[in-house]
N, C-alpha and C positions, 0 to 999 in steps of 0.2 A: 504493499500499500504506499501511496505517495504522502500520505498525511498521517503518520502514526499520532493516534490520539485515542481518548476515552471520555467518558462522562465525568465531570468534576462534581463533586458534591460538597456542600457545606462552605459557607464564607460568612464574614461579618454581615455582609449587606441583607442577608434574608434567606438562609436555608438552603442554598445550593442552586445552582441553575444548569440546565441542560445545554452544555456547550462542550465543544471540543477542549479538552485540557491542553495545557501549553505543551509544545514540542519538547522531547526529552532534552534535559540540559546536556549541552555539548560545547566544546570549546568554540569561541567566537570564530575562529578561522574555519570551522567546519559547518558554520550555519548555511542552510541552502540560500538564504536571503542574501547573505554576505557573498557567497560563492558566484551566485547570479549577478549581483550588483557589481563585483569585481570583474566579472567576464564582460559585462556591459562596458566597464569603464577602460578595461582592454582594448575593446573593439573602437571605442571613441578615440583612443590615442592612435591606433592604427589609422582611423579615418583622417586625424589630423595630419600625421605623417605623409600619408598616401597623397592626401590633398596638396601638401607642400610640394610634392614632386610633381604636380599637375595630374594625378591619377585620381579621379573622382568616384570610384568604383563603389564607395560606400555612402556617396552623398544622397542617393535616393532612399537608401535604408534609414539613414538618421532623420531626413526630412518627414519620412512617414512616422518615424518614432515621435518627433516632436509633436505631430498632429494629434496622435493618440494620446499622448501624454496631456496635452491641452485639453483634450475632451474628457478625460476621466479624473484628474486629480482632485477636483472638489467633489464630485459625486462618490469617489472612492474613500475620501476623507469622512465625510458624512456617513458612509455606509460603515466604515469602521467603527466610528463613535456610537451609532445606533447599536451595532454588534456588541459593544462594550456595556452599554445600558442594559440591553437585554440579559446579557451574561451576569451582570451584577444583581439585578433585581428581579429575574425570573426564576422562581425555584424549580428544580428539576422534578419535584414531586407532582406539579401541575400536570406536567407531560406524561409521564409514565403512568400515573393512576389513570389518566383517561384513556391512553392508548391500550391499556391492558383489558379494557370492557369489550367483550365480544358481541357487539351490537352494531346495526347499520350506521348509527349517527357516529360511531368511533371513526369510521373512514372520514367523515367531514371534519371530525376533531382533529384527526392526525394531519389532514392537509392544512387545517388552521393553525395547528401548532407548529407545522413546519416553517411557519413565517418567523417564529421565534427562535430556530435553530441556525445561529450564525456560524456556519461553517461551509467549507468548500465540500464539493461532491464527494471526495475521498473522506474528508471528515466526517461526512454525514453517515459513511458506512459504519464507523465506529460507534456512533451514536445509536444507529437502528440496530446494532447487534447488542448493545448494552440494554436498549429498551426490551428487545426480545428476551433476553436473560432475565429481565425484571417480570416478565409474564405478558408483554404486548402480544395481541394476536398476530399471526402471520399476514392476514390482509392489512391490519392496521400498519404494521411495519413495511410492508411494500409501498402503500400509499405515501406514508412519511418519506420513505427513500426516494420516491418519485418527485414529491413536490418540493421538498426541502431545498435542492441545489439551484431552482430557479423561482420559488415563490418565497425565499425569505428576504427580509427588508434590505439587508446590504446589497444582494446581488440585484434587486429590483432597482435600487438607485443607481448601480452600475450601469445596468442595460439602459435605463432612461439617459444616461449620460451618452451612451453610443447611439441608441436609436431614437431618441425622443419619446413622444407618446406612443408610436407603435411597439415599442418594448411591452406595454401592457398586454398586446396580443400573445407574446411570448408568456407572460405570467398566467394568464387566463387559460391559456393552452395547457400549460404545465398542471395547473389546478384540475382542469377538465379530465386530462389523461389519468392523473393521479387518482380522481374520484372514480371514473369508470373501471380503471384497473383494479382498484382496492374491492369494489362491489362484485366484480367478476370472480376475484380470488374469494370472496366470501361465500359465492354460490358454490365454487369449487371445494371450498374449506368443508362447508355443510355435506357436500357428496362425498367427502373423504378422498378427494383426488390432489389435494396438496397436504404437506406435511403440517400437522398442528402443533402448537408450542406445548411441549412437554414440562416446560418450567411452571412453578406454582405461581399463578396469577394473582395480583391484588384482588381482593373480594370486591364484587362488583356493588358496593354500598354507594350511597349519595355522597360523595366527598364533598364537604362544605366549602366549596371554591370561593364563592363570593364572600363568606364569613371570614374564610382565612385572610383574603385579601383586605378585608376592612380592619381586622385585627392587626395585620402586619402595618398598615397605615397609621393606625392609632397608636402603636407602639413604637413608630419611627421617631428618633431623636433628632431633631431639627436644629440643634446646636452647631456652631461652626466646626468643632472638632470632627463629629461625625460626618458633616458634609464635606469637609476636606478629604477624609478617610475615603468615603464613596467616591469622589473624584479621582482620587489617585487609583481606586480600584476600578474605575472605568476606563482610566487611560491604560492600566496595566493589561486590562482584558482586551482593549482595542490593539494593543501591540502585540500580545500574543496572537491575536487573529490575523494581525498584518504579517507576523513571521511565517504564518501557515500558508497564507494566500496570496501575498505580494510577488513572491518568486514565480507563483505559476502566472500571474497576470504580465509580468514582465517576459517570460517565455512566450507567452501567446502573442504579445505585442511584436516581439522579434519575428515571429512566425508570419503574422499578418503584414508586417512591415516588408519583410522579405518577399512575400506575395506580390504585394503592391508594386515594389521596386524592380522586381526581376521577372515575374511572369505576366507575358503579354494577355491582356484581356481576352483575345480571341480564343486562347486555350480554355479559359473558363467558360465562355460562351459556347464553345464547340463540346465540351464534355460536362460541364455543371450548369447548363443553361435552364430556364424555365420549362423544362419538358419532364416528361416521366422518367426518360433514360437519366436525364441531369438529375433529377431527384434520387435515383437509384446510385448514381455515381458519388453523389453528396453523402448518401448513407453509408456506402463502402469507406469513403474517407473518413467519416465521423467513427465508424467501427475500428479502423486501423489505428486511428491517432489516439493517444492516450494523454490527454491534458485535463487537468482539474477544470471544474465549470467556469471559474473565472477565467482560465486561459483560453477557453473556447469563445468567449465573447468577442474578443477583437478579432479573431479569425473568422467568425460568422459575420461580423460587420464587413471585413474585407470581401468575403464571398457575395455578400448582398451589393456591396459598391462596385464590384466587378461584372455580376450578373444582372443586377436588378430583381433577382428572384428572391423575394421575402420568404417564400415557402422553404426554399433551400437552405437559407439561414436557420429556419426554425428547425428543419430536419437534422441540420448539423448540430445545433445545441441539444435538441431533445434525445436524439439516437445516441448522441455520445454517452448519456448516462444510461440509457435504456440497453445498450449493447456493450457497455464496459465490461472487458473480461474479469477484472479485479473485482468489481461489483457481483457479478455472476458466481464468481468462484467463492467469494465469502458468503453469499446466501447459499450455495451449494453445501460448503463445509459446516455452516452453524444451523440452517433451516432444514435444507433437504434438496436434493437433486430436481424433483418435480417443481418445488416452487422457483428454483433457479432457471429452469429451462423454459418455464412458461412465462417467465418475464419479457423477454424479447419477442415471443410468439403472441403475447396479448397487446403489447406497447407499440412495437414497430408498425403494423399495419394502420393503428390510429395516427401515428406521426406521419407516415407518407400520405395518408388520406387527406389528413388536414393541410399539410404541406402543399399538396397538389391544388386543393381548393383555394388555398391562399395565393398560389402563383396566379390562378385564373381571375381573382377578383381584385388583385393589388398590382 
């Protein structure tokens, strides 16, 4: 897995949040973010040296990188801070208690709670498996796994920075596919066609969620010392989230910038245009490439800019999660082979059909 993570519990701000814990401690020179930043800096030095000798081979690459950076720095900063807020103040108990319920509405809850899971698509895997071990039903875990990478707040803000209002189509599509897939898994679960959770679930009693929120609010200490402590906690959580996802975003921007600088538009139009064959080619590309959800965002934008096919961009984003072999392998080993194999079987046709429809109307 690209993002080593697990669910963290318990902190001063209010009972633990469902978030991906900090990357394992390691020497600063081995930090992924540092390594990627160092590589990017070395590439920039090479650009300056080559440009001095009249060789502008990297000029187009850095021009595209500057453009991408200008588009995302503000929404990315806001997204990280929002992720820090959620991590600090949303207890994990709220999430896993709801997902453990084997009811139809738990699918809708799992999609809604995915909005609070501030992590990359690989980080979501660890959260999902932790929820499963705590008793969450297989359908609820699958819905959470599909919705979280694209329906959570930080990614929503990032996509809005790239695609503007059209990014809401991605979010609504991710929510729709997550709900439909979760409901189908519930049908299969009742028929015994997918593996059921053998872990002891949380009793399906009425957890007093609103009462708990009110009691936490009444008990909160608004004095300066506590406010400063929570502010530091928010910034620390935002930084841990940045350590986990920023290096993926930089890699994705490099790939997108390279596409913009060195691959002629004609190649994209011929092979990944707004046709059914173009959609299938995009699907294959999304299946092969292994980038975290944040990293795929700039690549999807470049596909859209090169081809004008909004449906292809959606297929690239959504199919990357639905066909990710790390994700399928982890479901296979933790839940079962039928649950794992059915994931692409159920989700990919939905993604392709919606992508094809969007290509026709946009």
